[in-house]
C-alpha positions as CSV (number, residue, x, y, z in Angstrom):
1,X,13.7,10.6,-1.2
2,X,10.4,8.9,-2.0
3,X,9.3,5.9,0.2
4,X,7.1,3.5,-1.7
5,X,4.7,1.6,0.5
6,X,2.4,-1.3,-0.2
7,X,-0.9,-0.9,1.7
8,X,-3.1,-4.0,1.8
9,X,-6.8,-3.6,2.3
10,X,-6.8,0.0,1.5
11,X,-10.4,0.2,0.3
12,X,-11.7,-0.8,3.7
13,X,-12.6,1.5,6.6
14,X,-9.2,1.9,8.3
15,X,-7.1,1.3,5.2
16,X,-8.9,4.1,3.2
17,X,-8.6,6.5,6.1
18,X,-4.9,5.7,6.4
19,X,-4.3,6.3,2.7
20,X,-6.0,9.6,2.8
21,X,-4.1,10.5,6.0
22,X,-0.7,9.5,4.5
23,X,-1.2,11.3,1.2
24,X,-2.0,14.5,3.2
25,X,0.7,14.2,5.9
26,X,3.6,12.4,4.2
27,X,4.5,14.2,0.9
28,X,7.4,11.8,0.4
29,X,5.3,8.7,0.5
30,X,4.0,6.9,-2.6
31,X,1.3,4.3,-2.0
32,X,0.2,1.2,-3.8
33,X,-3.2,-0.1,-2.5
34,X,-3.7,-3.9,-2.9
35,X,-7.4,-4.8,-2.3
36,X,-9.4,-7.9,-3.4
37,X,-12.6,-5.8,-3.3
38,X,-14.5,-8.1,-1.0
39,X,-18.0,-7.2,0.3
40,X,-16.8,-4.5,2.7
41,X,-14.3,-2.8,0.4
42,X,-15.4,0.3,-1.4
43,X,-13.4,2.1,-4.0
44,X,-15.6,5.1,-3.5
45,X,-14.0,5.6,-0.1
46,X,-10.9,6.9,-2.0
47,X,-12.7,8.8,-4.8
48,X,-11.1,12.1,-3.7
49,X,-7.5,10.8,-4.0
50,X,-8.0,8.4,-7.0
51,X,-6.2,10.7,-9.4
52,X,-3.3,11.6,-7.0
53,X,0.0,10.8,-8.8
54,X,1.4,9.2,-5.6
55,X,-1.5,6.7,-5.4
56,X,-2.1,3.5,-7.3
57,X,-4.8,0.9,-6.9
58,X,-4.3,-2.8,-7.7
59,X,-7.1,-5.3,-7.5
60,X,-6.0,-8.6,-6.1
61,X,-5.8,-11.0,-3.1
62,X,-3.1,-11.1,-0.5
63,X,-3.3,-14.9,-1.0
64,X,-2.1,-14.5,-4.7
65,X,1.6,-15.3,-4.1
66,X,2.7,-14.2,-7.6
67,X,1.0,-10.9,-7.4
68,X,2.1,-10.2,-3.8
69,X,5.7,-11.1,-4.7
70,X,5.7,-8.7,-7.6
71,X,4.3,-5.8,-5.6
72,X,6.5,-6.4,-2.5
73,X,9.6,-6.5,-4.8
74,X,8.9,-2.9,-5.9
75,X,8.3,-1.3,-2.5
76,X,10.2,-0.1,0.5
77,X,7.7,-1.2,3.2
78,X,4.4,-2.9,3.8
79,X,1.5,-1.8,6.0
80,X,-0.9,-4.7,6.3
81,X,-4.5,-3.8,7.0
82,X,-6.3,-6.4,4.9
83,X,-8.4,-8.7,7.0
84,X,-11.8,-10.2,7.5
85,X,-12.9,-8.4,10.7
86,X,-16.6,-8.9,11.6
87,X,-17.0,-11.2,14.6
88,X,-20.6,-12.2,13.9
89,X,-19.6,-13.3,10.4
90,X,-16.7,-15.4,11.8
91,X,-19.2,-17.2,14.1
92,X,-21.3,-18.1,11.1
93,X,-18.3,-19.2,8.9
94,X,-14.7,-19.0,10.1
95,X,-13.1,-20.3,6.8
96,X,-12.8,-16.9,5.1
97,X,-11.1,-15.6,8.2
98,X,-8.5,-18.3,8.1
99,X,-7.9,-17.8,4.4
100,X,-7.5,-14.1,4.5
101,X,-6.1,-13.4,8.0
102,X,-3.8,-16.4,8.4
103,X,-2.9,-17.6,4.9
104,X,-2.9,-14.1,3.5
105,X,-0.5,-12.8,6.2
106,X,1.8,-15.7,5.6
107,X,1.9,-15.0,1.9
108,X,3.0,-11.4,2.6
109,X,5.6,-12.6,5.1
110,X,7.0,-15.0,2.5
111,X,7.3,-12.2,0.0
112,X,8.9,-9.8,2.5
113,X,11.5,-12.5,3.3
114,X,12.3,-13.1,-0.4
115,X,12.7,-9.3,-0.9
116,X,14.2,-8.4,2.5
117,X,16.8,-6.1,0.8
118,X,14.4,-3.5,-0.7
119,X,11.7,-3.9,1.9
120,X,12.6,-1.9,5.0
121,X,9.8,-3.2,7.3
122,X,6.3,-4.5,7.5
123,X,3.7,-3.4,10.0
124,X,1.0,-5.9,10.8
125,X,-2.2,-4.2,11.9
126,X,-3.9,-6.5,14.5
127,X,-6.5,-6.0,17.2
128,X,-6.9,-6.0,21.0
129,X,-9.4,-8.9,20.6
130,X,-6.4,-11.3,20.5
131,X,-6.0,-10.8,24.3
132,X,-9.4,-12.2,25.1
133,X,-11.4,-10.4,27.7
134,X,-10.9,-8.5,31.0
135,X,-13.2,-8.7,34.0
136,X,-15.5,-5.7,34.6
137,X,-13.7,-5.4,38.0
138,X,-11.1,-4.1,38.8
139,X,-11.6,-1.3,36.4
140,X,-7.9,-0.4,36.2
141,X,-6.9,-3.7,34.6
142,X,-5.5,-3.1,31.1
143,X,-4.2,-5.2,28.2
144,X,-0.4,-4.8,28.0
145,X,1.9,-5.9,25.2
146,X,3.0,-8.8,27.3
147,X,-0.5,-9.9,28.2
148,X,-0.9,-13.5,27.0
149,X,-3.1,-13.8,24.0
150,X,-6.3,-15.8,24.6
151,X,-8.8,-15.2,21.7
152,X,-12.4,-16.1,22.2
153,X,-14.0,-15.7,18.8
154,X,-13.0,-17.3,15.4
155,X,-12.1,-13.8,14.2
156,X,-9.9,-13.1,17.2
157,X,-8.3,-16.5,16.9
158,X,-7.4,-15.9,13.2
159,X,-5.8,-12.6,14.1
160,X,-3.9,-14.2,17.0
161,X,-2.6,-16.8,14.6
162,X,-1.4,-14.1,12.1
163,X,0.3,-12.3,15.0
164,X,2.2,-15.4,15.9
165,X,3.3,-15.9,12.3
166,X,4.6,-12.3,12.3
167,X,6.4,-12.9,15.6
168,X,7.9,-16.1,14.2
169,X,9.1,-14.4,11.1
170,X,11.0,-11.9,13.2
171,X,12.5,-14.5,15.5
172,X,13.3,-17.1,12.9
173,X,14.4,-15.0,9.9
174,X,15.2,-11.7,11.5
175,X,12.6,-9.8,9.5
176,X,11.9,-6.2,10.4
177,X,8.3,-6.7,11.3
178,X,6.1,-5.1,13.9
179,X,2.6,-5.6,15.3
180,X,0.0,-3.0,16.3
181,X,-3.1,-4.0,18.4
182,X,-5.8,-1.3,18.5
183,X,-9.0,-0.9,20.3
184,X,-12.4,-0.3,18.7
185,X,-12.3,2.3,15.9
186,X,-15.0,4.8,14.9
187,X,-15.1,7.5,12.2
188,X,-16.1,8.1,8.6
189,X,-16.4,5.5,5.9
190,X,-17.0,2.5,8.2
191,X,-19.0,-0.3,6.7
192,X,-22.6,-0.1,8.1
193,X,-22.5,-3.6,9.7
194,X,-20.4,-2.1,12.5
195,X,-22.2,-0.7,15.5
196,X,-21.8,3.1,15.1
197,X,-22.8,3.4,11.5
198,X,-25.4,0.6,11.9
199,X,-27.1,2.4,14.7
200,X,-27.0,5.9,13.1
201,X,-28.3,4.7,9.8
202,X,-31.0,2.6,11.4
203,X,-32.2,5.6,13.3
204,X,-32.3,7.7,10.1
205,X,-34.5,5.0,8.6
206,X,-36.6,5.1,11.7
207,X,-35.6,1.5,12.6
208,X,-34.6,0.3,16.1
209,X,-31.0,-0.3,17.1
210,X,-30.1,-3.9,18.2
211,X,-28.4,-4.0,21.6
212,X,-26.7,-7.2,22.6
213,X,-27.6,-8.7,26.0
214,X,-27.5,-6.4,29.0
215,X,-25.4,-3.8,27.1
216,X,-22.7,-3.7,29.8
217,X,-19.9,-5.0,27.6
218,X,-17.1,-2.4,27.7
219,X,-14.9,-1.2,24.8
220,X,-12.2,1.4,24.5
221,X,-13.1,3.6,21.5
222,X,-10.5,5.5,19.3
223,X,-11.0,7.7,16.3
224,X,-9.8,6.1,13.2
225,X,-7.4,9.0,12.4
226,X,-5.7,8.7,15.8
227,X,-5.2,5.0,14.9
228,X,-3.8,6.0,11.5
229,X,-1.4,8.4,13.0
230,X,-0.2,5.7,15.5
231,X,0.4,3.2,12.7
232,X,2.5,5.7,10.8
233,X,4.5,6.4,13.9
234,X,5.1,2.7,14.4
235,X,6.3,2.3,10.8
236,X,8.6,5.2,11.0
237,X,10.0,4.9,14.6
238,X,9.0,1.6,16.1
239,X,11.5,-1.0,17.3
240,X,12.1,-4.1,15.2
241,X,9.9,-7.0,16.2
242,X,7.9,-5.0,18.7
243,X,4.3,-5.0,19.6
244,X,2.5,-1.7,20.2
245,X,-0.9,-1.3,21.8
246,X,-3.0,1.6,20.5
247,X,-5.9,2.9,22.6
248,X,-7.5,6.2,23.7
249,X,-8.5,5.5,27.4
250,X,-12.0,6.0,26.3
251,X,-13.9,3.1,27.8
252,X,-17.7,2.9,27.4
253,X,-20.3,0.3,27.9
254,X,-22.3,-0.6,24.8
255,X,-25.3,0.8,26.6
256,X,-23.5,4.2,27.1
257,X,-22.5,4.2,23.4
258,X,-26.1,3.5,22.4
259,X,-27.5,6.3,24.6
260,X,-24.9,8.8,23.3
261,X,-25.9,8.0,19.7
262,X,-29.6,8.2,20.6
263,X,-29.0,11.6,22.2
264,X,-27.0,12.9,19.2
265,X,-29.9,11.8,16.9
266,X,-32.6,13.3,19.2
267,X,-34.2,9.9,19.8
268,X,-35.2,8.1,23.0
269,X,-34.7,4.7,24.6
270,X,-37.8,3.4,22.9
271,X,-35.6,2.9,19.8
272,X,-33.5,0.2,21.6
273,X,-34.3,-3.4,20.7
274,X,-32.7,-5.9,23.1
275,X,-31.4,-8.9,21.2
276,X,-29.9,-12.2,22.4
277,X,-26.2,-11.8,23.1
278,X,-23.8,-13.4,20.6
279,X,-21.9,-16.5,21.7
280,X,-18.6,-15.9,23.5
281,X,-19.1,-12.1,23.7
282,X,-16.1,-10.7,25.5
283,X,-17.1,-8.7,28.5
284,X,-14.4,-5.9,28.5
285,X,-11.5,-4.6,26.5
286,X,-9.1,-1.9,27.8
287,X,-5.8,-0.9,26.3
288,X,-2.6,0.2,28.1
289,X,-0.9,2.3,25.4
290,X,1.9,3.6,27.5
291,X,4.6,1.9,25.4
292,X,3.7,3.8,22.2
293,X,3.2,7.0,24.1
294,X,6.6,6.7,25.9
295,X,8.7,5.3,23.1
296,X,7.2,7.1,20.0
297,X,5.6,10.2,21.5
298,X,2.2,9.4,20.1
299,X,-1.0,10.6,21.8
300,X,-4.6,10.4,20.8
301,X,-5.9,13.9,19.9
302,X,-9.1,13.2,18.0
303,X,-11.0,10.7,20.2
304,X,-12.5,12.9,22.9
305,X,-16.1,12.1,23.6
306,X,-18.8,13.3,23.2
307,X,-17.5,15.7,20.6
308,X,-15.7,13.1,18.4
309,X,-18.6,10.7,18.4
310,X,-21.1,13.5,17.7
311,X,-18.9,14.6,14.7
312,X,-18.9,11.0,13.5
313,X,-22.7,10.7,13.8
314,X,-23.0,14.0,11.9
315,X,-20.8,12.6,9.1
316,X,-23.2,9.7,8.5
317,X,-26.2,12.1,8.6
318,X,-24.5,14.4,6.1
319,X,-23.3,11.5,3.8
320,X,-26.6,9.6,3.5
321,X,-26.0,9.0,-0.2
322,X,-22.7,7.2,0.6
323,X,-24.1,4.8,3.2
324,X,-27.3,4.1,1.2
325,X,-25.2,3.0,-1.8
326,X,-23.2,0.8,0.5
327,X,-26.3,-0.7,2.1
328,X,-27.9,-1.3,-1.2
329,X,-24.7,-2.5,-3.0
330,X,-24.8,0.3,-5.5
331,X,-21.3,1.3,-4.6
332,X,-20.2,-1.7,-6.6
333,X,-21.4,0.2,-9.7
334,X,-19.0,3.0,-8.9
335,X,-16.1,0.5,-8.7
336,X,-17.1,-1.0,-12.1
337,X,-17.1,2.4,-13.7
338,X,-13.9,3.7,-12.1
339,X,-11.6,0.7,-12.4
340,X,-12.9,-2.3,-14.3
341,X,-13.6,-0.2,-17.4
342,X,-9.9,0.7,-17.7
343,X,-8.9,-2.9,-18.3
344,X,-5.8,-3.2,-16.2
345,X,-7.7,-2.9,-12.8
346,X,-4.7,-0.8,-11.6
347,X,-5.8,2.8,-12.0
348,X,-4.3,5.2,-14.5
349,X,-0.8,4.8,-15.9
350,X,0.3,8.1,-14.3
351,X,0.2,6.4,-10.9
352,X,2.6,3.7,-11.7
């Protein structure tokens, strides 16, 4: 039996990796990708699966209630990746984060409620940043699913608000909705404003890497495909209304991360440029993922350092054409050729 899923934000970093993962690992899944093609979306991320009969692309916003209603009515489930996600941008202007992350999520929930019969469940993909920050000591402190949310950036606040809307939809209307909160992702196809591809591509261009503050902020790093596998497990086997933390027990300071990238690129500490720390920069994140491991049997298998990070660095080195087009904006030309020339903005009819 075919399961038809609506994937939101599928042309972004995590969404595109999830679509590729799902098409390879779930032969009974059919995917519709709804993406508004904002600045960080890239149709080229899915060029290798664009002609798969089980995949369809639809251009549009998750805030477009009529479009969302039509797409949700024709699917068995929703996995919601779409979000504005860059903290620095949220500090400059929070409005797009409220529009997309809060209003967009509510638009999806409204549609899921109207079509609760065909829609089996919705997974809302969130972030560990909703918890706020942990102190550097004690080092064994972790975010648990019952840790109170206390966001410290406009981005994190918008995701926390969307999490609460999802929780309310379950408690008030009984919707089969779940929340995942993941740690920092790394891997291929990440937009080059994020730290790993930014640092690698800067070094290729013989430019210094900007390191915030003292570099001692700590993050738990997970490979994007481990995250994708976890989200699939939550959709298939998670408990209704539950929250699942996703992490890899792979904590590193930003300085450690920077040094590992420099080592992988054969460069020295002279390529580090210390820059003023951003406002409200959380000191430490760390995830307790024992619930998803115990209940669903998921384990991270692709996130071991230094190998996984070195493989990721190598991907950006070997795919220079991809990131140069992204940095220059030329990837938009690919999108125009592949989709807008067809008229319906929804891919070929064979994918319907």
